[in-house]
C-alpha positions in Angstrom: -14.0 -6.0 12.1 -10.6 -7.1 10.9 -9.7 -10.8 11.4 -13.1 -11.5 12.8 -13.0 -14.5 15.1 -15.4 -17.4 14.3 -18.4 -18.0 16.5 -17.4 -21.7 16.9 -13.8 -21.0 17.8 -13.5 -20.6 21.5 -9.8 -19.7 21.5 -10.1 -17.0 18.8 -13.1 -15.5 20.6 -11.3 -15.4 23.9 -8.3 -13.8 22.3 -10.4 -11.1 20.6 -11.0 -7.6 22.0 -14.1 -7.1 24.1 -15.9 -5.3 21.3 -15.1 -7.9 18.7 -16.0 -10.7 21.2 -19.4 -9.2 21.9 -20.0 -8.4 18.2 -19.5 -12.0 17.2 -21.8 -13.3 19.9 -24.4 -10.7 19.0 -24.3 -11.7 15.4 -24.8 -15.3 16.4 -27.8 -14.8 18.7 -29.6 -11.9 17.2 -29.0 -10.4 13.8 -31.5 -7.6 14.5 -29.5 -6.3 17.5 -26.2 -7.0 15.8 -27.5 -4.4 13.3 -28.9 -1.8 15.7 -26.5 -1.8 18.7 -23.5 -0.8 16.6 -25.3 2.4 15.8 -24.8 3.6 19.3 -21.8 5.8 20.2 -18.7 4.0 21.3 -19.2 4.7 25.0 -22.6 3.1 24.9 -22.0 0.3 22.4 -20.0 -2.0 24.7 -22.4 -1.8 27.7 -25.6 -2.2 25.6 -24.1 -5.1 23.8 -23.1 -6.7 27.1 -26.6 -6.0 28.5 -28.2 -7.8 25.5 -25.9 -10.8 26.0 -26.8 -11.0 29.7 -30.5 -10.9 28.9 -29.9 -13.6 26.3 -28.4 -15.9 28.9 -31.6 -15.6 30.9 -33.7 -16.2 27.8 -31.6 -19.3 27.0 -32.3 -20.7 30.5 -36.0 -19.9 30.2 -36.3 -21.4 26.7 -34.3 -24.6 27.3 -36.7 -27.5 26.9 -34.5 -30.0 28.8 -34.6 -28.0 32.0 -37.3 -28.6 34.6 -39.1 -25.7 36.2 -37.0 -26.0 39.5 -33.8 -26.1 37.4 -34.7 -23.0 35.5 -35.6 -21.1 38.7 -32.3 -22.2 40.3 -30.1 -21.3 37.4 -31.9 -17.9 37.1 -31.3 -17.2 40.8 -27.7 -18.2 40.5 -27.2 -16.0 37.5 -28.5 -13.0 39.4 -25.7 -13.6 41.9 -23.1 -14.0 39.2 -24.0 -10.7 37.7 -24.2 -9.0 41.1 -20.8 -10.3 42.4 -18.9 -11.1 39.2 -18.0 -14.4 40.9 -18.7 -18.1 40.0 -19.5 -17.4 36.4 -17.2 -20.2 35.3 -18.9 -22.8 37.5 -22.3 -21.5 36.4 -21.3 -22.2 32.8 -19.7 -25.6 33.5 -22.9 -26.8 35.2 -25.4 -25.3 32.7 -23.7 -26.0 29.3 -24.0 -29.8 29.4 -27.7 -29.6 30.1 -28.5 -27.6 26.9 -30.3 -29.6 24.2 -29.8 -29.6 20.5 -32.9 -27.4 20.2 -30.8 -24.5 21.6 -28.9 -22.9 18.8 -25.1 -23.3 18.5 -24.5 -19.6 19.2 -26.4 -19.8 22.5 -24.4 -22.9 23.5 -21.3 -20.8 22.9 -22.7 -17.9 24.8 -23.3 -20.0 27.9 -19.9 -21.6 27.5 -18.3 -18.1 27.6 -20.4 -16.6 30.4 -17.3 -15.8 32.4 -15.9 -13.6 29.7 -19.2 -11.8 29.4 -19.3 -11.2 33.1 -15.8 -10.0 33.2 -16.8 -7.3 30.7 -19.9 -6.5 32.8 -17.7 -5.7 35.8 -15.4 -3.4 33.7 -18.2 -0.8 33.5 -18.9 2.1 35.9 -20.9 1.3 39.0 -24.1 3.0 37.8 -23.9 1.0 34.5 -23.5 -2.2 36.4 -26.4 -1.4 38.6 -28.6 -0.7 35.6 -27.6 -4.1 34.1 -28.1 -5.9 37.3 -31.6 -4.4 37.9 -32.7 -5.5 34.5 -31.3 -9.1 34.9 -32.8 -9.4 38.3 -36.3 -8.3 37.2 -36.2 -10.6 34.1 -34.7 -13.6 35.9 -37.2 -13.3 38.9 -40.2 -12.6 36.7 -40.0 -14.9 33.8 -39.8 -18.2 35.7 -43.3 -17.6 37.1 -44.8 -18.3 33.7 -43.1 -21.7 33.5 -45.7 -23.5 35.6 -48.7 -21.9 34.0 -51.2 -23.3 31.5 -50.7 -20.8 28.7 -52.7 -22.7 26.1 -55.7 -20.5 26.7 -53.9 -17.2 27.0 -53.3 -14.8 29.9 -56.3 -13.8 32.0 -56.3 -10.1 31.5 -54.6 -7.3 29.6 -53.0 -6.3 32.9 -51.4 -9.8 33.0 -50.1 -9.3 29.5 -48.6 -5.9 30.5 -46.9 -7.6 33.4 -45.4 -10.3 31.2 -44.2 -7.6 28.7 -42.5 -5.7 31.5 -40.5 -8.8 32.6 -39.5 -9.5 29.1 -39.0 -6.1 27.5 -40.2 -3.2 29.7 -37.3 -3.7 32.2 -34.9 -3.6 29.2 -36.4 -0.2 28.3 -35.8 1.0 31.8 -32.2 -0.2 31.7 -31.6 1.6 28.4 -33.0 4.8 29.8 -30.6 4.6 32.7 -27.7 3.9 30.5 -28.6 6.8 28.1 -28.9 9.2 31.1 -25.5 8.0 32.4 -24.0 8.7 29.0 -25.2 12.2 28.6 -25.9 15.1 31.0 -28.3 16.6 28.4 -30.3 13.4 28.2 -30.2 13.1 32.0 -32.3 16.3 32.2 -35.2 14.3 30.9 -34.5 11.2 33.2 -38.0 11.0 34.9 -39.9 11.4 31.6 -37.6 8.9 29.8 -38.1 6.3 32.6 -41.8 6.8 32.6 -41.9 6.2 28.8 -39.3 3.4 28.7 -41.5 0.5 29.8 -44.1 1.5 27.2 -41.3 1.5 24.6 -40.4 -2.0 25.6 -44.0 -3.2 25.6 -44.7 -1.8 22.2 -41.9 -3.9 20.7 -42.8 -7.0 22.7 -46.5 -6.8 21.8 -45.5 -6.6 18.2 -43.5 -9.8 18.5 -46.4 -11.5 20.4 -48.9 -10.6 17.7 -46.6 -11.6 14.9 -45.9 -15.0 16.5 -49.4 -15.9 17.6 -49.7 -19.0 15.4 -46.1 -20.1 15.9 -46.6 -20.0 19.6 -50.0 -21.7 19.3 -48.2 -24.7 17.7 -46.2 -25.0 20.9 -49.4 -24.8 23.0 -48.6 -21.3 24.2 -50.7 -18.1 23.9 -49.7 -14.7 25.3 -52.9 -13.0 24.3 -55.3 -11.6 27.1 -58.6 -13.4 27.4 -60.6 -10.4 28.5 -59.9 -8.5 25.3 -61.3 -11.4 23.2 -64.1 -12.3 25.5 -65.3 -8.7 25.0 -65.4 -9.2 21.2 -67.2 -12.6 21.6 -64.2 -14.9 21.1 -62.8 -17.5 23.6 -59.1 -18.0 23.3 -59.5 -21.7 24.3 -60.9 -22.1 20.7 -57.9 -20.6 19.1 -56.5 -22.4 16.0 -55.1 -21.0 12.8 -58.0 -22.5 11.0 -60.5 -20.7 13.2 -59.7 -17.1 12.8 -63.2 -15.6 13.1 -64.3 -12.0 12.7 -64.6 -11.8 16.5 -61.0 -12.9 16.9 -59.8 -10.5 14.3 -61.6 -7.6 16.1 -59.8 -8.5 19.3 -56.5 -8.6 17.3 -57.3 -5.1 15.9 -57.8 -3.9 19.5 -54.4 -5.2 20.5 -52.8 -3.7 17.4 -54.3 -0.3 18.4 -52.8 -0.7 22.0 -49.4 -1.5 20.6 -49.6 1.6 18.4 -50.1 3.7 21.5 -47.1 2.2 23.1 -45.0 2.9 20.0 -46.3 6.5 20.0 -44.7 6.7 23.5 -41.6 5.2 22.1 -41.4 8.0 19.5 -41.9 10.6 22.3 -39.1 8.9 24.1 -36.8 9.0 21.1 -37.4 12.6 20.4 -36.2 13.5 23.9 -32.7 12.4 22.7 -30.8 15.4 21.3 -30.9 15.6 17.5 -27.2 15.5 17.2 -27.1 12.0 18.8 -27.9 10.4 15.5 -26.6 7.0 16.5 -28.8 6.8 19.5 -31.8 8.0 17.5 -31.1 5.4 14.8 -31.0 2.7 17.4 -34.5 3.6 18.6 -36.0 4.6 15.3 -35.0 1.4 13.5 -36.8 -0.6 16.1 -39.9 1.6 16.1 -40.0 1.7 12.3 -39.8 -2.1 11.9 -42.4 -2.6 14.6 -44.8 -0.2 12.9 -44.3 -1.9 9.5 -44.9 -5.3 11.1 -48.1 -4.1 12.8 -49.3 -2.8 9.4 -48.6 -6.2 7.8 -50.7 -7.8 10.5 -53.5 -5.3 10.2 -53.6 -5.8 6.4 -53.6 -9.6 6.8 -55.7 -10.3 9.9 -56.4 -13.8 8.6 -52.6 -14.7 8.6 -51.7 -18.2 9.8 -47.9 -18.0 10.3 -45.4 -15.3 11.2 -43.7 -15.6 7.8 -46.8 -14.2 6.2 -46.5 -10.9 8.0 -42.7 -10.7 8.1 -41.4 -7.4 6.7 -39.2 -7.5 3.6 -35.5 -6.6 3.5 -36.5 -3.8 1.1 -38.7 -2.4 3.8 -35.9 -2.6 6.4 -33.5 -0.9 4.1 -36.1 1.8 3.4 -36.6 2.4 7.1 -32.9 2.7 7.7 -32.5 5.2 4.8 -35.5 7.2 5.9 -34.3 7.6 9.5 -30.8 8.6 8.3 -32.3 11.3 6.1 -34.8 12.8 8.5 -33.5 11.5 11.9 -32.6 15.0 13.1 -36.0 16.5 12.5 -38.6 16.0 15.2 -41.3 17.5 12.9 -40.5 15.1 10.0 -40.3 12.1 12.3 -43.7 12.9 13.9 -45.3 13.3 10.5 -44.0 10.1 9.1 -44.9 8.1 12.3 -48.4 9.5 12.1 -48.7 8.6 8.4 -47.5 5.1 8.9 -49.3 4.3 12.1 -52.6 6.1 11.8 -54.3 3.1 10.2 -53.4 0.9 13.2 -55.8 2.8 15.5 -59.0 0.9 16.0 -61.7 3.6 15.8 -64.3 1.7 17.7 -62.0 0.9 20.6 -61.1 3.3 23.3 -58.2 2.4 25.6 -55.6 4.3 27.5 -52.2 2.7 28.0 -52.0 4.5 31.3 -55.1 2.6 32.6 
């Protein structure tokens, strides 16, 4: 971008084009998505960037330590109405911004402050695009607050509960992307039902990877998103979870979850290969996320006794290799399937049978 506005300069941001405005905010709140979203074709870039910013506003409310549970629920409900109507965004920002603590990053402070501009961009899109964005925000903003009042120190009760949480956080985003992709292309829309059926699994695969990578970071905050039933079956109780007590029984449960995540990422690959080969930008957008998730799961599988997310973080070299590989073979379904199998086969837990359709 020429003359890129600064993230901390409100006037320059407001004066920027919609694409530049959103690009700067994306760079501030998520370098990963700031890398992948620009791979999308121009007609998709703006709406997907906007979608991510809308979701990030919900995340900011949910993560804000200074807000009480009733406040979070109220702000989430209000934000749904803001997205739906395009009205009262300025008032929403005026009331929320002063309540954000120093623990919320500066870029998120700015995002909340500029909510009205984000919403104005939202309502510049076609009606089906707005509906897709609203449906995602509504699902996320209604679902996520339900976890605020829960005791999460001992994990979620069942794998089904984990699936539900992943849907609220990421599965609904997968659905939204499928709708936007189908709106963008008549060729892609021919696979609409299959894409929608795979989309929540795509989102869950990515979210499960994040959950497994962040187990010990979350535990330090007294939070655990792991399902108790999986670990009870292996002989481990999540109430005993500490990073100095990673037993063989716990590691077996971890292997089971890695295997489940691999199954979801297999669905993500099937989803991606339904996108026409000539849509290289869209494929790259999906493949980079899948590739980095597979590499992360491999890191976890190879270091089951890890005690912090930094220990299983993939290297920049690995990220660059993933990007280069997808650029070279991204048009070939055969090559993509072969490399996915080669990189993810070891993630399957041979003594664990589980169907992600259960």
